[in-house]
KOLMAR-478394 format. One record per residue (C-alpha): residue number from 1; residue in three letters; x, y, z. Coordinates in nm, 3 decimals. Each point is the difference from the previous one (the first is absolute). Layout:
N
resi->NUM | resn->ala | east->X | north->Y | up->Z
...
END
This chain:
392
resi->1 | resn->met | east->0.012 | north->0.003 | up->-0.023
resi->2 | resn->ala | east->0.171 | north->0.319 | up->-0.080
resi->3 | resn->ile | east->-0.064 | north->0.297 | up->0.214
resi->4 | resn->thr | east->0.151 | north->0.344 | up->-0.029
resi->5 | resn->leu | east->0.001 | north->0.228 | up->0.304
resi->6 | resn->arg | east->-0.070 | north->0.344 | up->-0.048
resi->7 | resn->asp | east->-0.064 | north->0.268 | up->0.244
resi->8 | resn->gly | east->-0.108 | north->-0.298 | up->0.290
resi->9 | resn->val | east->-0.243 | north->-0.147 | up->-0.243
resi->10 | resn->arg | east->0.029 | north->-0.365 | up->-0.128
resi->11 | resn->leu | east->-0.051 | north->0.003 | up->-0.419
resi->12 | resn->his | east->-0.083 | north->-0.307 | up->-0.146
resi->13 | resn->trp | east->0.113 | north->-0.127 | up->-0.350
resi->14 | resn->arg | east->0.058 | north->-0.288 | up->-0.235
resi->15 | resn->ile | east->0.257 | north->-0.019 | up->-0.302
resi->16 | resn->glu | east->-0.035 | north->-0.273 | up->-0.258
resi->17 | resn->gly | east->0.091 | north->-0.125 | up->-0.334
resi->18 | resn->ala | east->0.359 | north->-0.014 | up->-0.177
resi->19 | resn->ala | east->0.261 | north->0.234 | up->0.130
resi->20 | resn->asp | east->0.125 | north->0.064 | up->-0.381
resi->21 | resn->arg | east->-0.350 | north->0.120 | up->-0.098
resi->22 | resn->pro | east->-0.125 | north->0.392 | up->0.037
resi->23 | resn->val | east->-0.141 | north->0.088 | up->0.319
resi->24 | resn->leu | east->-0.367 | north->0.091 | up->0.003
resi->25 | resn->val | east->-0.115 | north->0.142 | up->0.339
resi->26 | resn->leu | east->-0.414 | north->-0.064 | up->0.042
resi->27 | resn->leu | east->-0.176 | north->0.234 | up->0.246
resi->28 | resn->asn | east->-0.357 | north->-0.072 | up->0.139
resi->29 | resn->ser | east->-0.334 | north->0.190 | up->0.053
resi->30 | resn->ile | east->-0.127 | north->0.102 | up->0.315
resi->31 | resn->gly | east->-0.149 | north->-0.274 | up->0.203
resi->32 | resn->thr | east->0.201 | north->-0.277 | up->-0.188
resi->33 | resn->asp | east->0.338 | north->-0.164 | up->0.058
resi->34 | resn->leu | east->0.260 | north->-0.151 | up->-0.214
resi->35 | resn->ser | east->-0.222 | north->-0.287 | up->-0.086
resi->36 | resn->leu | east->-0.192 | north->0.257 | up->-0.211
resi->37 | resn->trp | east->0.230 | north->-0.115 | up->-0.293
resi->38 | resn->asp | east->-0.005 | north->-0.398 | up->0.054
resi->39 | resn->arg | east->-0.206 | north->-0.061 | up->-0.309
resi->40 | resn->thr | east->0.229 | north->0.222 | up->-0.210
resi->41 | resn->val | east->0.359 | north->-0.082 | up->0.151
resi->42 | resn->pro | east->0.008 | north->-0.328 | up->-0.222
resi->43 | resn->leu | east->-0.051 | north->0.177 | up->-0.328
resi->44 | resn->leu | east->0.268 | north->0.244 | up->0.094
resi->45 | resn->leu | east->0.292 | north->-0.211 | up->0.156
resi->46 | resn->pro | east->0.122 | north->-0.148 | up->-0.318
resi->47 | resn->thr | east->0.072 | north->0.369 | up->-0.087
resi->48 | resn->phe | east->0.076 | north->0.190 | up->0.324
resi->49 | resn->arg | east->0.145 | north->-0.014 | up->0.352
resi->50 | resn->leu | east->-0.295 | north->0.120 | up->0.174
resi->51 | resn->leu | east->0.024 | north->0.203 | up->0.369
resi->52 | resn->arg | east->-0.327 | north->-0.016 | up->0.174
resi->53 | resn->ile | east->-0.031 | north->0.236 | up->0.292
resi->54 | resn->asp | east->-0.254 | north->0.020 | up->0.273
resi->55 | resn->thr | east->-0.100 | north->0.327 | up->0.043
resi->56 | resn->arg | east->0.061 | north->0.176 | up->0.320
resi->57 | resn->gly | east->-0.342 | north->-0.096 | up->0.210
resi->58 | resn->ala | east->-0.095 | north->-0.317 | up->-0.226
resi->59 | resn->gly | east->0.108 | north->-0.354 | up->-0.005
resi->60 | resn->gly | east->0.294 | north->-0.077 | up->0.194
resi->61 | resn->ser | east->0.123 | north->0.343 | up->0.051
resi->62 | resn->asp | east->-0.054 | north->0.202 | up->0.306
resi->63 | resn->ala | east->-0.317 | north->0.236 | up->0.023
resi->64 | resn->pro | east->0.130 | north->0.278 | up->0.218
resi->65 | resn->pro | east->-0.258 | north->0.228 | up->0.140
resi->66 | resn->gly | east->-0.044 | north->0.390 | up->-0.191
resi->67 | resn->asp | east->-0.047 | north->0.104 | up->-0.325
resi->68 | resn->tyr | east->0.271 | north->-0.133 | up->-0.269
resi->69 | resn->ser | east->0.124 | north->0.163 | up->-0.315
resi->70 | resn->leu | east->0.061 | north->-0.044 | up->-0.349
resi->71 | resn->ala | east->0.364 | north->0.132 | up->0.074
resi->72 | resn->met | east->0.011 | north->-0.226 | up->0.293
resi->73 | resn->leu | east->-0.107 | north->-0.335 | up->-0.208
resi->74 | resn->ala | east->0.240 | north->0.123 | up->-0.276
resi->75 | resn->asp | east->0.283 | north->0.012 | up->0.238
resi->76 | resn->asp | east->-0.095 | north->-0.351 | up->0.134
resi->77 | resn->val | east->0.028 | north->-0.118 | up->-0.354
resi->78 | resn->ala | east->0.337 | north->0.135 | up->-0.038
resi->79 | resn->ala | east->0.125 | north->-0.187 | up->0.295
resi->80 | resn->ile | east->-0.112 | north->-0.308 | up->-0.098
resi->81 | resn->leu | east->0.186 | north->0.046 | up->-0.333
resi->82 | resn->asp | east->0.277 | north->0.057 | up->0.208
resi->83 | resn->asp | east->-0.014 | north->-0.291 | up->0.203
resi->84 | resn->ala | east->-0.088 | north->-0.220 | up->-0.305
resi->85 | resn->gly | east->0.318 | north->0.145 | up->-0.180
resi->86 | resn->val | east->-0.186 | north->0.144 | up->-0.298
resi->87 | resn->ala | east->0.126 | north->0.330 | up->-0.108
resi->88 | resn->arg | east->-0.249 | north->0.043 | up->-0.276
resi->89 | resn->ala | east->-0.341 | north->-0.153 | up->-0.096
resi->90 | resn->ala | east->-0.305 | north->0.002 | up->-0.196
resi->91 | resn->val | east->-0.298 | north->0.087 | up->0.228
resi->92 | resn->ala | east->-0.377 | north->-0.095 | up->-0.059
resi->93 | resn->gly | east->-0.261 | north->0.081 | up->0.278
resi->94 | resn->val | east->-0.372 | north->-0.030 | up->0.029
resi->95 | resn->ser | east->-0.206 | north->0.295 | up->0.123
resi->96 | resn->leu | east->0.192 | north->0.095 | up->0.330
resi->97 | resn->gly | east->0.281 | north->-0.160 | up->-0.145
resi->98 | resn->gly | east->-0.024 | north->0.189 | up->-0.291
resi->99 | resn->met | east->0.016 | north->0.302 | up->0.192
resi->100 | resn->val | east->0.292 | north->-0.113 | up->0.216
resi->101 | resn->ala | east->0.188 | north->-0.077 | up->-0.339
resi->102 | resn->met | east->-0.065 | north->0.328 | up->-0.139
resi->103 | resn->gln | east->0.127 | north->0.169 | up->0.350
resi->104 | resn->leu | east->0.346 | north->-0.226 | up->-0.012
resi->105 | resn->ala | east->0.023 | north->0.109 | up->-0.386
resi->106 | resn->leu | east->0.029 | north->0.357 | up->0.133
resi->107 | resn->asp | east->0.165 | north->-0.029 | up->0.305
resi->108 | resn->his | east->0.279 | north->-0.291 | up->-0.088
resi->109 | resn->pro | east->0.008 | north->0.032 | up->-0.383
resi->110 | resn->ala | east->0.318 | north->-0.178 | up->-0.002
resi->111 | resn->arg | east->-0.158 | north->-0.309 | up->0.123
resi->112 | resn->val | east->-0.290 | north->-0.011 | up->-0.258
resi->113 | resn->ala | east->0.070 | north->-0.129 | up->-0.366
resi->114 | resn->ala | east->-0.391 | north->-0.012 | up->-0.075
resi->115 | resn->leu | east->-0.338 | north->0.049 | up->0.105
resi->116 | resn->thr | east->-0.322 | north->-0.207 | up->-0.029
resi->117 | resn->leu | east->-0.281 | north->0.195 | up->0.119
resi->118 | resn->ile | east->-0.300 | north->-0.232 | up->0.090
resi->119 | resn->cys | east->-0.326 | north->0.097 | up->0.055
resi->120 | resn->thr | east->0.123 | north->0.313 | up->0.186
resi->121 | resn->ser | east->-0.021 | north->0.343 | up->0.050
resi->122 | resn->ala | east->0.181 | north->0.323 | up->0.058
resi->123 | resn->thr | east->-0.280 | north->0.162 | up->0.195
resi->124 | resn->met | east->-0.322 | north->-0.142 | up->0.234
resi->125 | resn->asp | east->-0.263 | north->0.150 | up->0.170
resi->126 | resn->pro | east->0.132 | north->0.114 | up->0.328
resi->127 | resn->ala | east->-0.340 | north->0.031 | up->0.180
resi->128 | resn->ala | east->-0.089 | north->-0.352 | up->-0.127
resi->129 | resn->trp | east->0.285 | north->-0.152 | up->0.116
resi->130 | resn->ser | east->-0.015 | north->0.199 | up->0.345
resi->131 | resn->ala | east->-0.338 | north->-0.185 | up->0.049
resi->132 | resn->arg | east->0.132 | north->-0.320 | up->-0.067
resi->133 | resn->ile | east->0.279 | north->0.055 | up->0.230
resi->134 | resn->asp | east->-0.215 | north->0.111 | up->0.304
resi->135 | resn->thr | east->-0.201 | north->-0.310 | up->-0.093
resi->136 | resn->val | east->0.275 | north->-0.226 | up->0.049
resi->137 | resn->arg | east->0.128 | north->0.147 | up->0.312
resi->138 | resn->arg | east->-0.338 | north->0.000 | up->0.135
resi->139 | resn->asp | east->-0.132 | north->-0.318 | up->-0.094
resi->140 | resn->gly | east->0.299 | north->-0.208 | up->-0.135
resi->141 | resn->thr | east->0.077 | north->-0.124 | up->-0.362
resi->142 | resn->ala | east->-0.289 | north->-0.257 | up->0.047
resi->143 | resn->ala | east->-0.231 | north->0.310 | up->-0.068
resi->144 | resn->ile | east->0.129 | north->0.060 | up->-0.340
resi->145 | resn->ala | east->0.088 | north->-0.338 | up->-0.112
resi->146 | resn->asp | east->-0.316 | north->-0.073 | up->-0.222
resi->147 | resn->met | east->0.035 | north->0.362 | up->-0.140
resi->148 | resn->gly | east->0.367 | north->-0.117 | up->-0.069
resi->149 | resn->val | east->-0.079 | north->-0.280 | up->-0.191
resi->150 | resn->gly | east->-0.260 | north->0.147 | up->-0.186
resi->151 | resn->arg | east->0.254 | north->0.253 | up->-0.171
resi->152 | resn->phe | east->0.268 | north->-0.266 | up->-0.020
resi->153 | resn->leu | east->-0.170 | north->-0.247 | up->-0.218
resi->154 | resn->ser | east->-0.237 | north->0.027 | up->-0.293
resi->155 | resn->pro | east->-0.358 | north->-0.166 | up->0.098
resi->156 | resn->gly | east->0.031 | north->-0.264 | up->-0.276
resi->157 | resn->phe | east->0.333 | north->-0.123 | up->0.117
resi->158 | resn->ala | east->-0.089 | north->0.015 | up->0.410
resi->159 | resn->thr | east->-0.265 | north->-0.212 | up->-0.144
resi->160 | resn->leu | east->0.194 | north->-0.231 | up->-0.153
resi->161 | resn->his | east->0.251 | north->-0.023 | up->0.240
resi->162 | resn->pro | east->-0.141 | north->0.029 | up->0.335
resi->163 | resn->glu | east->0.308 | north->-0.147 | up->0.193
resi->164 | resn->ile | east->0.224 | north->0.285 | up->-0.149
resi->165 | resn->ala | east->-0.253 | north->0.277 | up->0.128
resi->166 | resn->asp | east->-0.017 | north->-0.183 | up->0.333
resi->167 | resn->thr | east->0.337 | north->0.025 | up->0.026
resi->168 | resn->leu | east->0.056 | north->0.316 | up->-0.069
resi->169 | resn->arg | east->-0.316 | north->0.104 | up->0.230
resi->170 | resn->asp | east->0.190 | north->-0.163 | up->0.293
resi->171 | resn->gly | east->0.342 | north->0.155 | up->-0.077
resi->172 | resn->ile | east->-0.169 | north->0.318 | up->0.038
resi->173 | resn->ala | east->-0.200 | north->-0.066 | up->0.299
resi->174 | resn->tyr | east->0.298 | north->-0.177 | up->0.200
resi->175 | resn->gln | east->0.242 | north->0.280 | up->-0.123
resi->176 | resn->ser | east->0.128 | north->0.235 | up->0.265
resi->177 | resn->asp | east->-0.210 | north->0.323 | up->0.063
resi->178 | resn->asp | east->0.305 | north->0.225 | up->0.049
resi->179 | resn->gly | east->0.161 | north->-0.153 | up->-0.298
resi->180 | resn->tyr | east->-0.284 | north->0.061 | up->-0.232
resi->181 | resn->ala | east->-0.083 | north->0.335 | up->0.139
resi->182 | resn->gly | east->0.366 | north->0.116 | up->0.007
resi->183 | resn->ala | east->0.010 | north->-0.114 | up->-0.378
resi->184 | resn->gly | east->-0.336 | north->0.174 | up->-0.073
resi->185 | resn->ala | east->0.158 | north->0.300 | up->0.134
resi->186 | resn->ala | east->0.257 | north->-0.018 | up->-0.271
resi->187 | resn->ile | east->-0.230 | north->-0.011 | up->-0.255
resi->188 | resn->arg | east->-0.228 | north->0.278 | up->0.164
resi->189 | resn->asp | east->0.310 | north->0.242 | up->0.003
resi->190 | resn->met | east->0.175 | north->-0.063 | up->-0.322
resi->191 | resn->ala | east->0.153 | north->0.261 | up->-0.171
resi->192 | resn->leu | east->0.072 | north->-0.140 | up->-0.367
resi->193 | resn->ala | east->-0.236 | north->0.173 | up->-0.237
resi->194 | resn->asp | east->0.265 | north->0.279 | up->-0.055
resi->195 | resn->arg | east->0.303 | north->-0.187 | up->-0.004
resi->196 | resn->ile | east->-0.033 | north->-0.293 | up->-0.206
resi->197 | resn->asp | east->0.117 | north->0.183 | up->-0.312
resi->198 | resn->ala | east->0.345 | north->0.004 | up->0.123
resi->199 | resn->ile | east->-0.005 | north->-0.394 | up->0.019
resi->200 | resn->ala | east->0.310 | north->-0.076 | up->-0.254
resi->201 | resn->val | east->-0.022 | north->-0.369 | up->-0.055
resi->202 | resn->pro | east->-0.246 | north->-0.211 | up->-0.268
resi->203 | resn->thr | east->-0.336 | north->-0.046 | up->0.141
resi->204 | resn->leu | east->-0.266 | north->-0.234 | up->-0.079
resi->205 | resn->val | east->-0.351 | north->0.103 | up->0.153
resi->206 | resn->val | east->-0.232 | north->-0.291 | up->-0.007
resi->207 | resn->thr | east->-0.371 | north->0.039 | up->0.074
resi->208 | resn->ala | east->-0.304 | north->-0.236 | up->0.023
resi->209 | resn->thr | east->-0.322 | north->0.006 | up->-0.199
resi->210 | resn->leu | east->-0.206 | north->-0.074 | up->0.337
resi->211 | resn->asp | east->0.190 | north->0.189 | up->0.253
resi->212 | resn->val | east->-0.205 | north->0.278 | up->0.220
resi->213 | resn->ser | east->0.277 | north->0.072 | up->0.225
resi->214 | resn->thr | east->0.256 | north->0.147 | up->-0.281
resi->215 | resn->pro | east->-0.147 | north->0.010 | up->-0.282
resi->216 | resn->tyr | east->0.143 | north->0.114 | up->-0.370
resi->217 | resn->ala | east->-0.229 | north->0.328 | up->0.060
resi->218 | resn->gly | east->0.121 | north->0.223 | up->0.249
resi->219 | resn->his | east->0.310 | north->-0.214 | up->0.136
resi->220 | resn->gly | east->0.159 | north->-0.203 | up->-0.305
resi->221 | resn->glu | east->-0.027 | north->0.261 | up->-0.224
resi->222 | resn->his | east->0.233 | north->0.243 | up->0.222
resi->223 | resn->leu | east->0.250 | north->-0.250 | up->0.044
resi->224 | resn->leu | east->0.068 | north->0.022 | up->-0.392
resi->225 | resn->thr | east->0.135 | north->0.362 | up->0.037
resi->226 | resn->ile | east->0.312 | north->-0.180 | up->0.130
resi->227 | resn->pro | east->0.246 | north->0.057 | up->-0.260
resi->228 | resn->gly | east->-0.029 | north->-0.269 | up->-0.249
resi->229 | resn->ala | east->-0.218 | north->-0.203 | up->0.193
resi->230 | resn->arg | east->-0.192 | north->-0.296 | up->-0.173
resi->231 | resn->his | east->-0.349 | north->-0.153 | up->0.055
resi->232 | resn->ala | east->-0.133 | north->-0.335 | up->0.057
resi->233 | resn->ser | east->-0.348 | north->-0.061 | up->0.046
resi->234 | resn->leu | east->-0.089 | north->-0.364 | up->0.170
resi->235 | resn->asp | east->-0.362 | north->-0.189 | up->0.062
resi->236 | resn->gly | east->-0.102 | north->-0.002 | up->0.346
resi->237 | resn->ala | east->0.002 | north->0.221 | up->0.320
resi->238 | resn->his | east->0.268 | north->0.146 | up->0.224
resi->239 | resn->leu | east->0.230 | north->-0.315 | up->0.085
resi->240 | resn->pro | east->0.113 | north->-0.107 | up->-0.401
resi->241 | resn->pro | east->0.283 | north->-0.250 | up->0.216
resi->242 | resn->ile | east->-0.293 | north->-0.163 | up->0.098
resi->243 | resn->glu | east->-0.288 | north->0.031 | up->-0.260
resi->244 | resn->ala | east->0.221 | north->0.057 | up->-0.312
resi->245 | resn->pro | east->0.342 | north->-0.217 | up->0.079
resi->246 | resn->gly | east->0.056 | north->-0.096 | up->-0.348
resi->247 | resn->ala | east->-0.075 | north->0.364 | up->-0.147
resi->248 | resn->leu | east->0.169 | north->0.173 | up->0.255
resi->249 | resn->ala | east->0.311 | north->-0.223 | up->-0.016
resi->250 | resn->ser | east->0.025 | north->0.050 | up->-0.371
resi->251 | resn->ala | east->-0.004 | north->0.380 | up->0.002
resi->252 | resn->leu | east->0.274 | north->0.009 | up->0.262
resi->253 | resn->arg | east->0.188 | north->-0.241 | up->-0.215
resi->254 | resn->gly | east->-0.041 | north->0.201 | up->-0.308
resi->255 | resn->phe | east->0.077 | north->0.324 | up->0.152
resi->256 | resn->leu | east->0.296 | north->-0.140 | up->0.195
resi->257 | resn->cys | east->0.170 | north->-0.206 | up->-0.195
resi->258 | resn->thr | east->0.267 | north->0.083 | up->-0.303
resi->259 | resn->asp | east->-0.143 | north->-0.276 | up->-0.214
resi->260 | resn->ala | east->-0.366 | north->0.129 | up->-0.021
resi->261 | resn->ala | east->-0.087 | north->-0.116 | up->-0.343
resi->262 | resn->ala | east->0.145 | north->-0.350 | up->0.104
resi->263 | resn->thr | east->-0.186 | north->0.010 | up->0.311
resi->264 | resn->ser | east->-0.370 | north->0.163 | up->-0.174
resi->265 | resn->ala | east->0.018 | north->-0.275 | up->-0.253
resi->266 | resn->ala | east->0.037 | north->-0.245 | up->0.279
resi->267 | resn->asp | east->-0.259 | north->0.141 | up->0.164
resi->268 | resn->thr | east->-0.259 | north->-0.015 | up->-0.255
resi->269 | resn->leu | east->0.019 | north->-0.364 | up->-0.047
resi->270 | resn->phe | east->-0.003 | north->-0.041 | up->0.361
resi->271 | resn->asp | east->-0.322 | north->0.216 | up->0.001
resi->272 | resn->ala | east->-0.173 | north->-0.176 | up->-0.279
resi->273 | resn->gly | east->0.101 | north->-0.348 | up->0.155
resi->274 | resn->leu | east->-0.185 | north->0.104 | up->0.324
resi->275 | resn->val | east->-0.297 | north->0.062 | up->-0.182
resi->276 | resn->asn | east->-0.023 | north->-0.343 | up->-0.138
resi->277 | resn->arg | east->0.127 | north->-0.159 | up->0.320
resi->278 | resn->arg | east->-0.315 | north->0.202 | up->0.254
resi->279 | resn->arg | east->-0.265 | north->-0.074 | up->-0.282
resi->280 | resn->val | east->0.103 | north->-0.394 | up->-0.022
resi->281 | resn->leu | east->0.105 | north->-0.037 | up->0.417
resi->282 | resn->gly | east->-0.183 | north->0.260 | up->0.160
resi->283 | resn->asp | east->0.112 | north->0.334 | up->0.174
resi->284 | resn->ala | east->-0.017 | north->-0.146 | up->0.344
resi->285 | resn->trp | east->0.252 | north->-0.284 | up->-0.095
resi->286 | resn->val | east->0.232 | north->0.206 | up->-0.213
resi->287 | resn->asp | east->-0.007 | north->0.269 | up->0.315
resi->288 | resn->ala | east->0.092 | north->-0.234 | up->0.218
resi->289 | resn->ser | east->0.318 | north->-0.169 | up->-0.247
resi->290 | resn->leu | east->0.115 | north->0.347 | up->-0.041
resi->291 | resn->ala | east->0.008 | north->0.100 | up->0.379
resi->292 | resn->lys | east->0.229 | north->-0.319 | up->0.053
resi->293 | resn->arg | east->0.253 | north->0.085 | up->-0.274
resi->294 | resn->thr | east->0.357 | north->0.052 | up->0.192
resi->295 | resn->ala | east->0.347 | north->0.132 | up->-0.138
resi->296 | resn->phe | east->0.079 | north->-0.343 | up->-0.094
resi->297 | resn->thr | east->-0.352 | north->-0.090 | up->-0.186
resi->298 | resn->ala | east->-0.052 | north->0.324 | up->-0.168
resi->299 | resn->asp | east->0.173 | north->-0.004 | up->-0.311
resi->300 | resn->phe | east->-0.145 | north->-0.373 | up->-0.071
resi->301 | resn->gln | east->-0.361 | north->0.114 | up->0.076
resi->302 | resn->ala | east->0.048 | north->0.287 | up->-0.245
resi->303 | resn->met | east->0.133 | north->-0.240 | up->-0.275
resi->304 | resn->ile | east->-0.303 | north->-0.213 | up->0.025
resi->305 | resn->thr | east->-0.213 | north->0.277 | up->0.001
resi->306 | resn->arg | east->0.122 | north->0.172 | up->-0.303
resi->307 | resn->ile | east->0.059 | north->-0.354 | up->-0.187
resi->308 | resn->ala | east->-0.248 | north->-0.253 | up->0.129
resi->309 | resn->trp | east->-0.266 | north->0.219 | up->0.069
resi->310 | resn->gly | east->0.063 | north->0.340 | up->-0.254
resi->311 | resn->glu | east->0.141 | north->-0.222 | up->-0.318
resi->312 | resn->ile | east->-0.178 | north->-0.355 | up->0.048
resi->313 | resn->trp | east->-0.337 | north->0.070 | up->0.153
resi->314 | resn->gly | east->-0.007 | north->0.323 | up->-0.204
resi->315 | resn->arg | east->0.022 | north->-0.208 | up->-0.339
resi->316 | resn->pro | east->-0.317 | north->0.035 | up->-0.224
resi->317 | resn->gly | east->0.039 | north->-0.369 | up->-0.110
resi->318 | resn->leu | east->-0.219 | north->-0.182 | up->0.269
resi->319 | resn->asp | east->-0.276 | north->0.151 | up->0.256
resi->320 | resn->asp | east->0.066 | north->0.006 | up->0.360
resi->321 | resn->arg | east->-0.236 | north->-0.340 | up->0.044
resi->322 | resn->thr | east->0.243 | north->-0.172 | up->-0.244
resi->323 | resn->arg | east->0.297 | north->0.107 | up->0.149
resi->324 | resn->arg | east->-0.150 | north->-0.081 | up->0.385
resi->325 | resn->leu | east->-0.050 | north->-0.333 | up->-0.091
resi->326 | resn->leu | east->0.327 | north->-0.086 | up->-0.179
resi->327 | resn->val | east->0.180 | north->0.148 | up->0.331
resi->328 | resn->leu | east->-0.207 | north->-0.276 | up->0.190
resi->329 | resn->ala | east->0.072 | north->-0.266 | up->-0.231
resi->330 | resn->val | east->0.387 | north->0.068 | up->0.001
resi->331 | resn->thr | east->0.024 | north->0.066 | up->0.376
resi->332 | resn->cys | east->-0.194 | north->-0.316 | up->0.059
resi->333 | resn->ala | east->0.210 | north->-0.177 | up->-0.238
resi->334 | resn->leu | east->0.323 | north->0.148 | up->0.173
resi->335 | resn->gly | east->-0.103 | north->-0.038 | up->0.357
resi->336 | resn->arg | east->0.017 | north->0.359 | up->0.080
resi->337 | resn->trp | east->-0.272 | north->-0.008 | up->0.210
resi->338 | resn->glu | east->0.039 | north->0.350 | up->0.176
resi->339 | resn->glu | east->-0.041 | north->0.152 | up->-0.339
resi->340 | resn->phe | east->-0.270 | north->-0.218 | up->-0.094
resi->341 | resn->ala | east->-0.180 | north->0.091 | up->0.331
resi->342 | resn->leu | east->0.041 | north->0.356 | up->-0.074
resi->343 | resn->his | east->-0.178 | north->-0.020 | up->-0.353
resi->344 | resn->val | east->-0.261 | north->-0.246 | up->0.084
resi->345 | resn->arg | east->-0.137 | north->0.244 | up->0.259
resi->346 | resn->ala | east->0.027 | north->0.311 | up->-0.173
resi->347 | resn->gly | east->-0.159 | north->-0.164 | up->-0.328
resi->348 | resn->leu | east->-0.294 | north->-0.151 | up->0.205
resi->349 | resn->ser | east->-0.008 | north->0.335 | up->0.215
resi->350 | resn->arg | east->0.024 | north->0.250 | up->-0.276
resi->351 | resn->gly | east->-0.235 | north->-0.201 | up->-0.238
resi->352 | resn->gly | east->0.294 | north->-0.099 | up->-0.232
resi->353 | resn->phe | east->-0.142 | north->-0.374 | up->-0.051
resi->354 | resn->thr | east->-0.244 | north->-0.237 | up->0.183
resi->355 | resn->thr | east->0.075 | north->-0.300 | up->0.199
resi->356 | resn->asp | east->-0.111 | north->-0.205 | up->-0.315
resi->357 | resn->asp | east->0.263 | north->0.178 | up->-0.202
resi->358 | resn->leu | east->0.256 | north->-0.090 | up->0.264
resi->359 | resn->lys | east->-0.132 | north->-0.351 | up->0.058
resi->360 | resn->glu | east->0.076 | north->-0.062 | up->-0.392
resi->361 | resn->val | east->0.314 | north->0.132 | up->0.049
resi->362 | resn->leu | east->0.099 | north->-0.233 | up->0.233
resi->363 | resn->met | east->-0.140 | north->-0.307 | up->-0.185
resi->364 | resn->gln | east->0.205 | north->0.112 | up->-0.303
resi->365 | resn->thr | east->0.335 | north->0.050 | up->0.241
resi->366 | resn->ala | east->-0.068 | north->-0.360 | up->0.113
resi->367 | resn->ile | east->0.015 | north->-0.149 | up->-0.334
resi->368 | resn->tyr | east->0.337 | north->0.206 | up->-0.127
resi->369 | resn->ala | east->0.150 | north->0.041 | up->0.302
resi->370 | resn->gly | east->-0.060 | north->-0.247 | up->0.203
resi->371 | resn->val | east->-0.279 | north->-0.112 | up->0.280
resi->372 | resn->pro | east->0.189 | north->0.060 | up->0.299
resi->373 | resn->ala | east->0.040 | north->0.353 | up->-0.120
resi->374 | resn->ala | east->-0.359 | north->0.034 | up->-0.064
resi->375 | resn->asn | east->-0.071 | north->-0.149 | up->0.319
resi->376 | resn->thr | east->0.155 | north->0.229 | up->0.208
resi->377 | resn->gly | east->-0.124 | north->0.292 | up->-0.227
resi->378 | resn->phe | east->-0.361 | north->-0.100 | up->0.095
resi->379 | resn->ala | east->0.090 | north->-0.002 | up->0.372
resi->380 | resn->glu | east->0.154 | north->0.326 | up->-0.029
resi->381 | resn->ala | east->-0.287 | north->0.143 | up->-0.189
resi->382 | resn->gln | east->-0.256 | north->-0.131 | up->0.261
resi->383 | resn->lys | east->0.145 | north->0.164 | up->0.281
resi->384 | resn->ile | east->-0.035 | north->0.335 | up->-0.182
resi->385 | resn->ile | east->-0.341 | north->-0.052 | up->-0.097
resi->386 | resn->ala | east->-0.083 | north->-0.083 | up->0.374
resi->387 | resn->ile | east->0.152 | north->0.333 | up->0.129
resi->388 | resn->ile | east->-0.171 | north->0.181 | up->-0.297
resi->389 | resn->glu | east->-0.345 | north->-0.151 | up->0.078
resi->390 | resn->gln | east->0.053 | north->0.065 | up->0.370
resi->391 | resn->glu | east->0.083 | north->0.366 | up->-0.060
resi->392 | resn->ala | east->-0.279 | north->0.019 | up->-0.206
END
């Protein structure tokens, strides 16, 4: 557990990835900790060395009482960079994290190579933040947890992923009251709007189409006054690292990588493959699979998404039903039961084929690949059919 001690305050951080890759600092929104980036990290590790930081008041960092300031939080980041042995890095921040990133670029310009400002702003309504801080100091963070999640996630995503919405809600509710209120004061008292034109590093401004906290109009558009700033718009609400990890990672790589053309081409193939993968297997399974990627498996997962799902499943010569049945026959014949089970469940659950279709595939397999293979295939398929019937 990496800890930096600054002015008696313990600041928690984590660095991961290959030491020879460029460092990308990831900063969090208010009400979250460094786990905000968990769904995006596997997509970035093949390209970057990642330094994630728990802002003062959140996660594993101390939460001293009193008001914090953006200058204080930027100095925290600079101190952590010193302890991590990082002289200069690209910095990406969400909401409060983006505000801290701008402050860091202004106060410590030699430490910042590039900025990605995600769903953030250079000015917020001080009265609204004063009211929220008063509520937290009087009633605790639990009093604003539902409101916070309602602004963090789009309604559709929250409905499809209650486990994520509930985790975020608990994260706010159990955060230190002092920590949330202190960070809220940094947002309330920020003085960035008249200074951002002095930011002199490459900057990408990322907005989200359903973000009600810092939309493009009134917030993102003003950040584009930073000299040379570029803009990217993503689908979703206020937390793209959770709701749009693939699109955000693609935007970060395209902006920060020197081989942007090759990266863009690979991203295009990956995105096309992901569409096919979701169509065939469903969002829930694909999201779970993407969340489990690690630095060790990320390149392999990207390759099969581009080639198997993009190139093969995207070919026009066969329809999805035929391809599904071919996969069942081949995986049964080869005894690849994990893959067989995946496609049985996906096909039956999503109307890709019927149980009669499945039975005929296994009967055919018995003749051409052997009765023992088909026998196991029937047994494995029956287990999945029973589960689907029970769930129904």
